[in-house]
N, C-alpha and C positions, 0 to 999 in steps of 0.2 A: 502495501498499501504506498502510495505518496502523496501528501498533501502538498497545496502549491499556491504562494500568496503572495502575490502581486502589489505591487508599490510603483509611488509616481505617479501616480496622475493626474492630472489638470483642466484649469484654462491657459489657452499659451495664445498669445497672436500670428494672424499668421510671418513665418516667417524665423518662428522662434525656433526652440529645442526645448526637450523632454527625454528625462533616461527613467523608462522604467524597471524595472529590478522585479525578479522573483523570488523566491525563497522555499527551498524544497527541502520536504522532511526525507528521514530515510541515508541508510546507510550505503546504497549502491546508486545510487546519483550520476554517476560519473558513467553508469550503464547506462543510461535512458538520448534517446537521437529530443531535444525539447527545441520549440519553434513559440515563436508568437501570432495569435492569431486576431484577427478584429471582425467587430461585429458593427458593423450602419445600419441604424432603423429602418426596418421594414426590405431590408437586404440578406442573404446566407450571410454562414462565418467563411470570409476567406483567408488564406496562411497570408502571413504579411514576412515571416524569414523562420527557417530551420536552422539548426547547428546540431552535427551530430557529437557523437559521447565522447569520440576525444578533441571534437574543438578545432580540428584540421578541414572539416566541409560544412559551407554555407550555404546555400539557396536565400535564393530574394525573389517577391512578388514584382514584374515590369514594375509595377509603379511606386517602387522604395527605393530601387536600386538606385545607386546614390547616394542617398540623402540617409537611411537607415542601418542602424550596422547594429549584429545579434554577437555577440557573446557568452562567456562562460569561463565558471571559477568553480573548478569539481572541487576544489580543496574547501571555497565555503559554498557549493550546494547551490549555487546562484545563477542563475542566466538573467544578461540585460538587454532592453535591446533600446541602443540610441539615437534619438528622431531627431534628426537636424531636419531647417529649412522645408517647417511643418506650412503643409496646405492644409483650408479648410475642409479639401473634401480625405484630409487624416482625421476625421470627425468621426468614431466611432468608440466600442466600449472593445479592447485588447484583453487578451486573456493564456494565458501561459496555460501550453499543454507538455508533455513528456508522453513516451513512446518508448516501449521494448516488445517489440514482438505485438502479439496481442493486448498487448493491456498498451492501457493508457489514462492516463487523468487530468482534466483538467482544474484551472484555477476561478477563481468565483468569478472575477475580471474587474480592471479597472479601466475608469470614465476618461476620452480622452477631448477636451475642445479643440479644437483651432477656430476663433474669430480675434473679428475686432472689436 
């Protein structure tokens, strides 16, 4: 069982930055592929960024490439999402996700609002 707790969301102006963090419980965090998803009102939940267990490979949605960076610290059981050059279209609830084989877990989500 893995519990995920997100933090760092909030209100930011267009062009600004936010850093989301996800703290995971458990002692096998390093074995999980971690990801950030987001869901805007009335839309489906989409993958934003993914990082494999060792941290050596990352994947990004086309809409955030060059602006967002995902990273992880396996010693601290944390995964972060650095979001720069934020746009109103980035407004959504952001969820932390952990997956290993058929097991997957979600955090409760954190709201990110980009507005002037």
